[in-house]
N, C-alpha and C positions, 0 to 999 in steps of 0.2 A: 800838407801831406799829400802824396801822389799815389794813386792806386796803380798797381801793376795789373793790366787787363788779363794777362795769361793765368795768374793763379790767385788773384785777389789779396795779394800780400801787400801791406803798407810799407812804403819806402819813405823815410823822413828826409826832408830837405834840410841840410845842415844850416841853412841861413834862415830858416823859419823856426820860430820858437812858438810852441803851443802854450797858451795861457788858459788854464781851466777856469770855468765859470765859477763865480762866487755865488753859491746858492743861498748864502745867508742874507744877502741884500734884498730887502723887500721891494717890490715893484709897486709903486705909488700910483694910484688913480689920479686923473687930472683934477687938481684943486685940493687933493689930499695932502695934509701936512706930514712932514717927517716926524716920527715919534721922538719925544725928547729922551736924551740920555739920563738914566736914572743914576744918581751919584749918592753914595753913602760917605759920611765923613767919620773920621776916627780921631778921637782926642784922648790924650793920656797925660797924667802928671804922676810923678814918683811918690810924692808925699802929700800929706793933707795940711801942710803949713800954708799960712795966709798967702805968702808970696806965690806959692804954687796954685792956690786956688784961683787967683786972679789971672794966672797964665792959662788955666783951664777954661775960664769963662771967656777969656780973649780968643782961644782956639775955637771954641764953639760958635761965637758970634762972627768970627772971620769967616768960617766956612759957610755958615748960613748966608751971609752977605755975598760971599764969592760965588756961591752956586746960584743964588738968585739973580745975579747980574748976567749970568750966561743965558741967553735966550734958548739955546739947544740943550741946557741942562735942567734937571728937576731934582730937588733934594728928596732922597728916599728917607733917610733917617741919619741922626747923629749918634754914633756909638761911642761909649766912653768908658774909661777906667780911672778912677781917682784914688791916689794914694797907692798905687800898685807898680811894682818894678817891671821894666821892660825886658829884664834878662830871661824871663820864663813866662810862657803863656798859660801855664797851669791855673793861675788864680785870676786870670784876666777875663771876667765874665763877659764884658762888653765886647772885647776882642772875639771871644769864642762864639758869641751869639752872631757877630758880624760874619765870621767865617761860615757858620752854619747857613745863614741867610744867602751868602754869596753861592754857596753850593746848590741852594734851592733856586737860584737864578732870579733873585729879588731885585737885583740892581747890576749895572753894567761897570761902575768904577768905584773905587774907594779913593778918597783923598785924605791925606794926612799931612800934618806939619812938616815932618822930616822922617828920615830913616830910623832915627833913635826913638821917635815917638811910636813907630810901628813895631820895632824889635831892636833890642840892643844885642842880641845873639845873632851872629852872621848866619849860622845854619838855620835857625828858625826863620829869619828874614827871607832867605833864598827859598827855603822849602815852601813857605807860604806863598810867596810870589809866584813860584813855578806851579804849584798846585792850582792856584786861582787862574793862572794863564792857560792852564790845560783843561779846565773845565769844559763840558759840552757847550756851555755858553760862557766863553772866557770873561774873566773879570779883571780889569787892569787896576794897578795901584799907582796913583800919582803922588809922588813925594814933592810937596810944594817947595820947600826950602832948596832941594838939590835940583829941582826942575827935571825930574825923571818920571817918565811914563812907562811902566813896566811892559806895556805891549809893543813898545817900539824896539827895533832890531838891536841897537847897541846898549840898551838899558841894563841887561844883566852884567856886563863887564864892569860898568860904572858902579852898579849897585854892590858888586863883590868888593871892590876896592874901598868904597866909602863906608860900608856896613863893617868891614874888618877894622877900619880906623876907629869907628864908633864904639865897636866892642872893646878894643884895647883901651879907649878912653874911659869907658865905664869901669874896667878893671882897675885902672890907675886911680880913679876917683874912690872906688871902694877901698883900695888899700890905703890911700891917704886918709880917709875917714876913720879906718880901723886903727 
């Protein structure tokens, strides 16, 4: 930026791009360690059948191990819903508790097995991801199977496409079962 000495007006140089300071990045003192990223895990199975129970246990143990292996991550808590459909969040007590804790800034990321474990309804999925992303202290959602991090730039476009496919698949399965 160049100052005009006659009237103190700022004139922008078209070849110079101003990059605002990121005030959220803490400045660490010498020898001080960067704080670990607090990660919550979310596991869900639709039924209480034995096969689903093993899937639930595998999800929980996988995320505990996955997070422990990352030196920069720390497990906050594993939230879960057993035997609850993903098409509606109303009766998903673990999910709702997780969202409440996210709003209170208790962790930085949520990791879940897949989009379909997080929500089978496209609108719910996008609404929650957007809400979490726009909190004062943004919370990202990592969808492990799809390799999507909701805080990355192109994630929402990919999320819309995959979540729509998952929702239609859920409808088809329900119709076939009925």
